[in-house]
N, C-alpha and C positions, 0 to 999 in steps of 0.2 A: 473100564476105570476111568474117572475123570478127576482132574486136578485144577484148583483154582484158589485164588486168595479168600474168596468168600463164596458160601453156598448158602441159598436161602431154601429152607424146607417149608413148603406151604401145604399142610396136611388137610385142611379144611375141618369142619367139625360136624357133629351130629346133635340134635336136642336130647336132652335127658329127661327120664321120667322120675318122678319120686316114687321111692318104694314104698307103697302103701297098698292094702288090699283093694282090689278093683281098678289098679293104675292102668290096665289094658282098656278101660273105657274113656281115658283121657285122650287128648290129642296134643300135639305140639304146633309150634308156629309154622311148621312145614306143612301140616295137614290143614291148619287154619286157612291157609291160602287156597284152598281147593275145595272147600265146603260147598256142597250143591245148592244149600239154601241158608239164608240168614238165621241164625238161632234167635228164638224169642227171649230166652233165658240163658245167660252165660255167667260162668264161674271161671275166674281166671286165678291161678295161684302163682305168684312171683310179684316182684316190685321193681323189677328193671325196666328199661325203656320199651323191651318188646311187650311185656305186659301192659304197660301204661298206654302203648300205641294201639293194641287191640282193644283194650277196654274203651278208649276214646272212640275208635273206628265202629266198633259194634254199637256203642251208645249212641253215636251220631246217627246210625242207620235204624235206630229205634228199638234195640234189645235193651232188656234188663240186665244190669251188670253188676256183679259183686267182685270185687278184687281183695284178695287174701295175700298178706305178706308178712313175714317173719318181724320185721323192724317197725319202729314207730311211725316212720315216713316212708314213702316208695322212693326209688332211685338212690339206693345206697352209694356213696362215693361222689354224690354230686354236691353243690353248695347247699348247706342246710336251709338258708332263706329261700333259695328257689325250690327246694324239696317242699316246703311249707306252702308256698303258693302254689305249687303243682297239685297237692293234696286238696287245697282248698278248692281249686278249679274243678278238679275231678268231681268232688262232692257237689259243687254247684251246677254241675252239668247233670246231676242224677246218679252218678256211679256210687254205689255203696262200698265204701272202704271197710276193710277189716284188718286193722294193723295187730301186730303181735299175734297172728292166728294162723296155725297149719291146717292142712287137711289131714284127716286120719283113715278115712275109708270112702270110695265110691262103690255103689251098687245100682244095678239096672232095676228100675220099677216100671210100672205100666205107664207113668206119667213122665219118665225120663230118667235121669241119672240123680240118685239120691247122694248128696255130699254131706258128709259128717265131719265137724272140726274138733279140734283138740279142746274146745271149749264145751263140748256137748251140743252145739247148735247142728241143725239139720236143714236142708233145703233141697230143692228140686231144680235141676238145670237141664236144658236141652244139649249143652256142650259145656265140656270141663277142659280148658286149656292150661296145661302146664308150661309156663314160660319161667323155668327154673335153672336155666343155663344151658351151656353147651359143653361137650367134651370132645378134644382133638380126635382126629382119625389117624392116630399114630401107632396103634397097638400092633399092626402087622407089619410095620417098616423093620424092625429089628435094629432100631437105632442104637440101643446099647452096645451092640456088637462092633460098632464103628465109633465107638467113644462119645456119641451124642448124649447128654444127660437130659432126663426127663424127670418131671415131678410125679406126684403120687397119681394124678389123673391122666398122665401122659403127654402134658404139654412140655414142649422143648424149653429147658432153661436157657435164658439168654442174658 
């Protein structure tokens, strides 16, 4: 038993996968850091800084990159003027942006991973990265039993 005025609970987090058919073919930022070879064709789902960062890195290393995200611009929550400049710079570097677009299915083919969007478009990639957020590692801590409130995804309310 421990007592103190303040307690910090740092659970860490894990990357989340979008629940679509073929999701097991996708990787997260965790696996993206240990790929054995650079993909020639990359599809990234997500509009946050991790998605933008990997799109920039892979494009800078010579990959063809398609970036899909739900909103009109990447980097939701950042200044809108800055978001517009970032989107323009990404396109200027040759990254293909797909705003307002989600992925609906992944499947393995002889040529790679077939990606289907909610707009009916299809493309083939060597790697599909889900950069769609992280979930806290709090589910096995039994925090409710000691009065710690968590939200619907398990994040501690502060």
